[in-house]
Structures are given as structure tokens and as C-alpha cells.
C-alpha positions in Angstrom: 0.0 0.0 0.0 1.2 3.5 -0.8 2.4 5.5 2.1 0.1 8.2 3.6 0.7 11.9 3.0 3.6 13.3 5.1 3.9 16.3 2.7 0.9 18.4 1.8 2.2 21.0 -0.7 1.4 21.0 -4.4 3.8 19.6 -6.9 3.9 21.1 -10.4 6.9 19.2 -11.9 8.5 15.8 -11.6 12.1 14.6 -12.0 12.6 10.9 -12.6 15.7 8.7 -12.3 15.9 6.4 -15.3 17.4 3.0 -14.8 15.3 0.8 -12.5 12.8 3.5 -12.0 11.3 3.6 -15.6 12.5 0.2 -16.7 14.3 -2.8 -15.2 17.9 -2.1 -16.2 19.2 -4.9 -14.0 17.3 -7.4 -16.1 18.7 -5.7 -19.3 22.2 -6.1 -17.9 21.5 -9.8 -17.1 20.2 -10.3 -20.6 23.4 -8.7 -22.1 25.5 -11.0 -19.8 23.7 -14.0 -21.2 24.3 -12.9 -24.7 28.1 -12.5 -24.0 28.2 -15.9 -22.3 26.4 -17.5 -25.2 28.9 -15.8 -27.6 32.0 -17.0 -25.7 30.8 -20.3 -24.3 32.7 -19.6 -21.1 29.8 -20.2 -18.6 26.0 -20.7 -18.5 25.5 -18.8 -15.2 24.5 -15.1 -15.7 25.9 -14.2 -12.3 29.5 -15.3 -13.3 29.7 -12.3 -15.5 27.2 -10.0 -13.9 29.1 -10.0 -10.6 31.9 -8.2 -12.4 29.5 -5.3 -13.3 28.2 -5.2 -9.8 31.7 -4.4 -8.4 32.6 -0.8 -7.7 35.9 -1.1 -9.7 35.0 0.3 -13.1 31.3 1.3 -13.1 28.1 -0.6 -13.8 28.3 -0.3 -17.6 32.0 -0.1 -18.2 33.5 -2.4 -20.8 36.5 -3.0 -18.5 34.3 -5.4 -16.6 34.0 -7.6 -19.7 37.8 -7.4 -20.2 38.4 -8.5 -16.6 36.0 -11.4 -17.0 37.7 -12.6 -20.2 41.1 -12.2 -18.7 40.3 -14.1 -15.5 38.9 -16.9 -17.5 42.0 -17.1 -19.8 40.0 -16.1 -22.8 41.0 -12.5 -23.5 42.0 -11.5 -27.0 41.6 -8.0 -28.5 39.2 -9.4 -31.1 37.0 -11.4 -28.7 36.9 -8.4 -26.4 35.7 -6.1 -29.2 33.1 -8.7 -30.2 31.8 -9.1 -26.7 31.5 -5.3 -26.2 29.4 -5.1 -29.4 27.2 -8.0 -28.3 26.8 -6.4 -24.9 25.7 -3.0 -26.2 23.2 -4.4 -28.7 21.7 -6.9 -26.2 21.5 -4.4 -23.4 19.4 -1.9 -25.4 17.3 -4.6 -27.0 16.2 -5.8 -23.6 14.9 -2.4 -22.4 11.1 -2.5 -21.7 9.2 0.1 -19.6 7.8 -1.3 -16.3 4.1 -2.1 -16.8 2.1 1.0 -16.1 5.0 3.5 -16.6 3.9 4.6 -20.1 0.4 5.3 -18.9 1.7 7.2 -15.9 4.0 9.4 -17.9 1.3 10.0 -20.6 -1.2 11.1 -17.9 1.2 13.5 -16.3 2.3 14.9 -19.7 -1.3 15.3 -20.9 -2.1 17.2 -17.6 0.7 19.7 -18.4 3.2 18.5 -15.7 6.8 19.1 -16.9 9.0 16.1 -16.6 12.8 15.6 -16.7 15.2 12.7 -16.4 18.2 12.8 -14.0 20.5 9.9 -14.7 24.1 8.9 -14.1 24.2 7.1 -17.4 26.2 8.7 -20.2 23.9 10.9 -22.3 24.4 8.7 -25.5 23.5 5.5 -23.6 20.6 7.2 -21.8 19.1 8.6 -25.0 19.3 5.1 -26.7 17.5 3.5 -23.8 14.8 6.1 -23.6 14.2 5.9 -27.3 14.1 2.1 -27.1 11.6 2.3 -24.3 9.4 4.7 -26.3 9.5 7.3 -23.4 11.6 10.2 -24.8 8.6 12.2 -26.0 7.3 12.7 -22.4 10.3 14.5 -21.1 11.4 18.1 -21.5 15.0 17.4 -20.6 17.4 14.5 -20.0 20.3 15.5 -17.7 23.4 13.3 -17.2 26.9 14.0 -15.8 27.9 14.8 -19.4 25.9 18.1 -19.0 26.1 18.8 -15.3 29.7 17.9 -14.7 29.0 15.6 -11.7 27.4 12.3 -10.9 24.7 11.8 -8.2 24.5 12.3 -5.3 26.2 15.7 -6.2 23.3 18.1 -6.6 24.5 19.5 -10.0 22.3 17.3 -12.2 19.2 17.9 -10.1 19.8 21.7 -10.2 20.3 21.6 -14.0 17.1 19.6 -14.4 15.2 22.2 -12.3 16.7 25.0 -14.4 15.6 23.2 -17.6 12.0 22.9 -16.4 11.9 26.4 -14.9 10.7 25.1 -11.6 11.8 25.5 -8.0 12.8 22.5 -5.8 10.0 23.1 -3.4 7.4 22.6 -6.1 9.1 19.5 -7.7 9.0 15.8 -6.9 11.8 13.4 -7.5 11.2 9.7 -8.2 14.1 7.3 -7.8 15.1 3.8 -6.8 18.3 4.7 -4.8 18.1 6.3 -1.4 21.7 7.6 -1.3 22.0 8.8 -4.9 18.4 9.9 -5.6 16.3 10.5 -2.5 18.9 12.1 -0.1 20.2 14.8 -2.5 16.7 15.7 -3.7 15.6 16.1 -0.1 18.5 18.3 0.7 17.4 20.6 -2.1 13.9 20.7 -0.7 12.1 18.5 -3.2 9.3 16.1 -2.4 10.8 12.5 -2.7 9.2 9.3 -3.8 11.3 6.2 -3.4 10.7 3.7 -6.2 11.3 0.7 -4.0 10.1 -1.7 -6.7 13.3 -1.0 -8.7 15.8 -1.3 -5.8 16.5 -5.0 -6.3 19.7 -5.2 -4.3 19.0 -2.4 -1.7 22.6 -1.2 -2.4 22.0 2.5 -1.9 20.5 2.5 1.5 21.0 5.4 3.9 19.6 5.1 7.4 19.7 8.8 7.9 17.4 9.5 5.0 13.6 8.7 5.1 11.8 9.3 1.8 8.6 11.3 1.9 6.8 8.5 0.1 7.6 4.9 -0.8 6.0 3.0 -3.7 6.2 -0.8 -3.8 5.1 -0.9 -7.4 4.4 1.5 -10.4 0.7 1.6 -9.6 1.4 3.0 -6.1 3.9 5.5 -7.6 1.2 6.7 -10.0 -1.4 7.0 -7.2 1.0 9.1 -5.2 2.0 11.3 -8.1 -1.6 11.9 -9.2 -2.4 13.0 -5.6 0.6 15.3 -5.3 0.1 16.9 -8.7 -3.7 17.0 -8.6 -3.8 15.1 -11.9 -6.3 12.4 -12.9 -4.9 9.0 -14.0 
């Protein structure tokens, strides 16, 4: 059940995180890992490769994770590495699907005149490809990544730039994201209303005991119910 109203001020704009808030990017990564494993024949366990991406060594999408996996399994060659990177990128984008209900939610907010923006740590090129694949680009006024803002979350730079793009103040804007530390906490510090997309936080890796979101949604339907209430829109 959606959390009750702890905040009773109107919201006139919404910022969304992208990965694991609008679509299941973990599942897309797993699909890409399966494609690489099928190409190389090294293993049939997704986690054998996916565990490399989950490390904090190179970053969640960095090709160096593939290089390390191939090297550790005695299979690295420049040619195979290049092939695997190409397989990875193609499969990752191909697997992108919006969570059920997300498109209806965005369409409803958009039709009701609520400005929307994306705040993501994905490189702008990758983020744009994923949004286009998901069919969601048309609902958003801006897509802000560290390429534009100069800093990754939880630095406030991307949030501030997104607010500037929408022409709204933090106090009248809601932020929806699946990571407490990188999404919810910095948005709260800026004065935004925060909605924790718990449904996308599969590994609970970004927890922060000092930060309590204003709202929590266990699924997209609850997120929609909360956003309709906050914005005064009808679904």
C-alpha cells in the first residue's frame, strides 16, 4: 500500500531517475550478460559475468568489466573483447522495456501539463538510446546526465540543472528514484518532495539510514497513485 501523505504541498513538476525507475535495467544487464556468455561459451551462469558489473571497480556499464572477466577466464583477445563489447551494447538496449504502467503514468502527467525531466548517471548517449528504445523520450522536456552537469549523483549538480531546464523550484518539484543515497537524499537536501521507487531497488545497495523518503512505492501503480495525488492530476 502506498504511504500516507507526510507532505501536503502541491507539486507542479516531476524529476525521474531512469534505470530501475522507468524500466528494469538490471534485467537488461543480465540479458546482455547471457548474450556474452552465449557468444563465448565460457559459462552458462549469468551471475558469473554480472558479478563483475556489480563491483565498484569500473562502473556498472564499463566495458572493462568484460575485459576483466575474459582475462580471469584465460580467454582475452583483442578481437574477442571487441566482439563481446558489441554484443553487450546491442543486447542491453534490445532488452529495455518500460515497467508495466509506466507509459500510462507518464502519458497522464504529460497530458495534464506536468513538466517532466530525467536525472541519470548514465552517459547521455546511452541514456538517449535506452529512452528511445523504451518509447519514453517524448514525455520529457530534458534528460540530464553528468555529461551536461559535470558531476554524478549524489552531487546536486544534475538535479539543479534539471530544475533549471524545467523552470521550476525545488519546493514545487517531486523526485522519483530507486536509490536512497543517490536519488532521494540529495533531492531532499534541495527541498524536493521525494518518492522512493522501492520496486526498482532490487539489491538495496543504496540504503542510507539517515534518510527517510517522503513517500515509498512498492510498485508502479502506487507511484502513480501518489503522483496523481501530489500533482492533482487524474490518471
